[in-house]
C-alpha positions in Angstrom: 325.1 202.3 201.7 323.7 198.9 200.7 326.0 196.1 199.6 325.2 193.1 197.5 326.9 190.3 195.6 326.4 190.3 191.8 328.2 187.7 189.6 330.3 186.7 192.6 331.5 190.3 193.3 330.7 192.3 196.4 329.5 195.8 195.1 328.0 199.0 196.6 324.5 199.9 195.4 322.0 202.6 196.2 318.4 201.9 197.2 317.3 201.6 193.6 320.0 199.0 192.7 322.4 201.3 190.8 326.1 200.7 191.5 327.5 203.7 193.4 331.1 203.0 192.2 331.4 202.5 188.4 334.9 201.1 189.0 333.3 198.0 190.7 331.5 197.1 187.4 332.5 194.1 185.2 331.0 192.7 182.1 329.8 189.7 184.1 328.0 192.1 186.5 326.4 193.7 183.5 325.2 190.3 182.2 323.6 189.6 185.6 322.0 193.0 185.9 320.6 192.6 182.4 318.9 189.3 183.4 317.4 191.1 186.4 316.0 193.7 184.0 314.4 190.9 181.8 317.1 190.8 179.1 318.3 187.2 179.0 321.2 187.7 176.6 323.2 190.8 175.6 323.9 191.0 171.9 326.6 193.1 170.2 324.0 195.9 169.8 323.4 195.9 173.6 327.1 196.0 174.3 327.5 198.9 171.8 325.0 200.9 173.9 326.4 199.8 177.3 330.0 200.6 176.2 328.9 204.0 175.0 327.1 204.7 178.3 330.2 203.8 180.3 332.6 205.9 178.1 330.2 208.8 178.0 329.8 208.8 181.8 333.5 208.7 182.3 333.9 211.6 179.9 331.1 213.8 181.1 330.7 212.7 184.8 327.0 211.9 184.4 324.9 209.1 182.9 323.7 209.8 179.3 320.1 210.5 178.7 318.0 208.6 176.1 318.3 211.5 173.7 322.1 211.5 174.1 322.5 207.8 173.6 320.3 207.9 170.5 322.2 210.9 169.0 325.8 209.9 170.0 325.7 206.1 169.9 324.0 205.8 166.6 321.1 203.7 167.9 317.6 205.0 167.1 315.1 205.6 170.0 312.9 202.9 168.5 315.9 200.4 168.6 316.7 201.4 172.2 313.2 200.6 173.3 313.5 197.2 171.5 316.8 196.4 173.1 316.0 197.8 176.6 312.1 197.7 176.9 310.2 200.0 179.3 312.7 202.7 180.2 315.8 202.2 178.1 318.0 205.0 179.6 317.4 203.9 183.1 318.0 200.2 182.2 321.1 201.0 180.2 322.5 203.0 183.2 321.8 200.3 185.7 323.3 197.5 183.5 326.3 199.7 182.6 327.0 200.3 186.2 326.7 204.1 186.0 324.3 206.3 188.0 320.7 207.0 187.2 320.3 209.5 184.4 319.1 213.0 185.3 315.3 213.3 184.7 314.6 209.6 185.1 311.9 208.8 187.7 
């Protein structure tokens, strides 16, 4: 399993860069991962989605899909694409430190 340092923390990641242990995640790691995804600053709306993804993953055992985020977090699909361009569910999962959502390529 690959290892890397993000925001000064040594974390386990898979070949696609997703954290393999959500417990290693911190908000500082989320900020750094967002920058890698081309999101220079996380706004309160970003955090609303990220916090939802983390809580939902903890409750269900799997990363939320785009449809679930849109329906349960109260953020429209259009807004999700504006906040996390080009593949929002996958970007949200990576930034939130949860696994890749089922069905994402």
